[in-house]
C-alpha positions, 0 to 999 in steps of 0.5 A: 890576287887576293886568293893568292895572298890568302893561300900564302896565310895573309889577312886580306879584305877586298873593298868592293864598294862603290866608293872612289879609290881616294875614299876607299884609301882614306877609309883604310888609312883611318882603320890603320890598315898596315898595307893598302894594296890598290889593283886597277886594270894596269896592275892586274894585267902586269900581276902587280900591286900599288902599295901604300904603307900606313907606317911610313907613308911610302907608296910604291909598285911591286910584283905580288911575289915580291910583296909576299917575300917583303911582308914575310921578311918583316914578319920574321924580323918582328918575330925575332925581335919579340923573342929577345 
């Protein structure tokens, strides 16, 4: 999935350390990562990701394609807003 996101020009960092999911999530939140994507066996088999948003603290599950569309729409909105 990381390669799929990188091909679509997303910055991706995979934490393959030995820490627990909780500790990895906490570390990413402390670094203010905008989107934390969690991919376990269940998500991988369904081609989905569990998403945690830093700004809103929302948590939800999306397909990879849906996530890429959502983030791309947000990029466009920010770009348009900065042009005004």
